[in-house]
N, C-alpha and C positions, 0 to 999 in steps of 0.2 A: 567485440572484446570488452564495451563498458559494460556487459548486462553480464560477462563472466565475472567482474570485477566484487560483482556483488555471492559471489558461488563460497563456501570455503573449504578447507582442510575436512576429509571423511573418509574412510575405511571403503564405502560405497556409494555409488552415486548411480542416479538413475537420470536419465533424460528423456520426457515424455513429449512425442511431436516433437522428436530429434531433428526432422527434415534432413538435413545436410550432414547434423553431426558433431559441428566444429568447436561447443562448448564441451562436450565429451573427450574431444580432441587437442583442447584446453588445459583440463582437467590431469589429463593423463600425462602431457608432455612438461606440464610443470610441476609433476609430483604431487598432484594434490591432492587424489583418490588410490588405494590399490586397484581396485575393480569397477565396471562401468557396467549398466543395462542401458541400452538405447532399444526406444521403441515409438514407433507409427505407425496407426493403423493402415498406412498406404505405403503397399509392396515398394512400389517408385520412388515413394520418398525416402525408405527404409536406405534402400539400394544406395542412395548417394552418400548414408551413414557409414555402410559395410566399406565401401569403397574408400573410403578416407580414413576408416578405422582398421582397415584389411591384417597389419601384421599386428594388430592389439588382438582380434578376433581370431586368428591363429595360434598364439599363445595363451591363449584363453582367457583375458585379461579383460575381455567386453565382450557379453552376451548380449546379442541382438532377438530381439522378440517384436513380430508382424503382430499387433492388438491395439485392443480400442482401448485407451488410457493406460490404468495402473495395472490392468490384465496384465499377469505376466510376471510383476514387480512384485517382490518378495518385501511383506510389510516391517522389515528389519532394515531395509536401505538407510541408511543415514540420512541423504541428503537426497531431494529429488528438485529437476528442475522443472516446471512446464510454461513451455514461451508462446508465444505466437499463435494464440488462441481468443476468441470471444470468451468475457466474462462466465456468460452462461454456462459456454462449453466445457470450460476449467472448473466450475460448482458442479458439474454435473458429474465429469469424474472422478470429484474428491467425494462424493454423497453415491456415487453408486462401489468407492472401496475403502480408501480411510487417505487421511488425515496425515501427511509422513513427518516423522519425527521432523524433520528438518526440512521446511518447502523455501524456493525461493517461485514466484509465481509473475508473468510477466500477461495478464491480460492486453489483449489490444483494442477493449471498448468493456463498457459496462462496470468499469472495476469498483466502483461505490458498492453494487451488490457483489462479490468477493469479496471485500473487506468485512460488508456485515455478516455475509457467511461466516465466514472464519471469527467473528468475535461470536458470531452467536454461537459456534459449536468450542466456544473456551478456547481457542488456540490462539497464540500471542504474538503480536503484530511487533518485529522490532525495526524493520525499515518499510515507511511509504512512503514514495515518493518518484519524480519524474526524471528522466534521463536523455539527454539529446542526443542525436545518431545520425549522420547524413541529412543535417538540419531539419531533423522533425521529432519531436518529440514522444517519448514511451513512456509507461507506466511499471512499477515494480513493487509488490509485497514479499517482504523477506519474514519469516519467523517460525514458530515450531508450533508441534502440535498441541500441547498445553501450557499454562502461565499465563503469566500477568502483560498485559497490553502497555508497557511504559510508557510507550510516544505519546497515549491517547489519557491514560488515568490515572489514580494516584492522587497526591494534595495537590498536585498542581492545574490538573485540567483533568475535566472527564466530563463525558458526551450519557444523557441518557434518555429515556421517550417516558419512564416509568415516574415520574413526580409530578405531581398539580403544584409543585412550589415554585414560587416568581419572589425576583428580589433577594432574598438572603434564604439560604440555608445549611445549616450547621456551620456558621457564621463564612459561609463562603458566598459570592456574588452569584446569581443564577440568572444568565441568558435565554430568553426564549427565541426561537425563529423558527419558520416556516424549511422544514428539511428539505423540501423538493426545489426550493430556489439556490441552493448550494448547485455550482455547477459540477462535472463531475471530474475535472481535473482540479477542484480545491484543493489546498498541500494547507496543512498546518506549519507555520515558519514564523521568525522572528521579523522583525523592522529592518528596511531594506531601502535603498536608498530611490526616493522616485514613487513611495507609495502615498495613493492615495485613499481617502475614506469621504465616506458619504455618509453623514450624520442619522440618525433614528428619523426626527425631526428633518431633514432636509439639509441641501447644502453642502457640496463636494469640498474638502481642503487636503494640501498636504497633510500627510501624517503627522509631520514635526510641528506642524501648527496648530494640530487639532491636541496634541498633546499637552501644547504652552497654553491653549485654551483650558485646557482640563488640569492645567496645575501639575502637569505627570511629571514628577523629579527625571533630570537628563540621566541618571544614574538607574531609573527602572525602565526608564521606556525598551531599551534593546534586551532585557529580560521578559518582557510580556509575548504571549502566546498569539500569534497572528492566526487567522483561517482569511485566506487570499487566494484571487486566482491574478498573476500576471504581477502589477503590481495595486492593482484594486482590493483593497482589505475590506472583509467582508465582514467580519467581528474582530473586535479589540476584545481581549478574554477576559471578563473582572472591570469589565469599563462600559462596553457601548454594543450595538448591533447596528449595521447599515442599515436604510429605509429598505433599501433592494429583499432584505429578506424576512422582512418583519411580517407576523400572522396577521392574515387577511379573513375577513367570513369563505374566502377561497381554500384558506389551509386543509389538506387534506391531515399532512402528522409535521406534527409538533418535536422539537429536539429542543433540549434544557442544555447548555453548556453550564457547566459548575467550577466554575475556578476561585483562586486567590484574589480577593477584592485589591482593589488598587489603591 
C-alpha cells in the first residue's frame, strides 16, 4: 500500500511485472483509473493477478498480457508502474520500448543507474526517495517522460560532469566530489536532528555545531540542501563536502554540485 501512495489518478494504468496484481486492484478499487493493463513475463505470476482481478477482466476493464516488459502495452497509456525488479532490468525494459508519459519505478538495486538513465533521456523526475515497508527500505523514482527535474536542478541545486570549474561558477558555489564514493542509498534532503558531518580536512561534528563554527545563520540552516546517508551528511551544498567523498588520484568520475553560496 505504501508504494501505491505514489500512484496518481489517470485514465489508463499499466502494471509491468505485476506479480499478484495488488497495485492494479488498488487503483481500480479506489476509482483511480478507468482501465488497466497487467503484464508479466511469467504466466504463473500473471495468473495470480488474473485471479485477483477476475471480475474486472470479465467486464473488459483489465487486459492481461503475458509479455516481456512493455511489449503489448500501448504507448498512449497514461501511467506505468514497474516495481520489484533490478535497476538494470528496468533500464533494459525502457530502452527496448519507451519511457512512459508518467512512470513510477521501484528498482530493488542499481537505483543510481536508473536515475542516470532517466536524466540522460530527458525525463523529469519529481520523486526520488526511500520508503519503509515491513522493516525494510525500498526506493521509488517517479516522474514524466520529458521536462525538468526540479528536485535536482534549477537555481537552487544542480549536478553536472561537464565543467572544469571549481570554486565559483556563474555566481554560484561549485563543489566537486568523487561520484563513486556516494552510496547508492544516498538522498537529497534538509537538516534533521542527529545529523553529523566529517569536514573536508577531517574531524567529525554534529551538523549544528559545524554550522555554528561556519557562522551559518539559524534561519538558513534548514533550507540548505544536503546529500546524506542516514544521519551522515556527505555534502553541505554551497559550503563543503565530506572528507569521505573527496577527489583523489584514484577517482575515475568527478561530479560537481552547483548551488547558491551560503
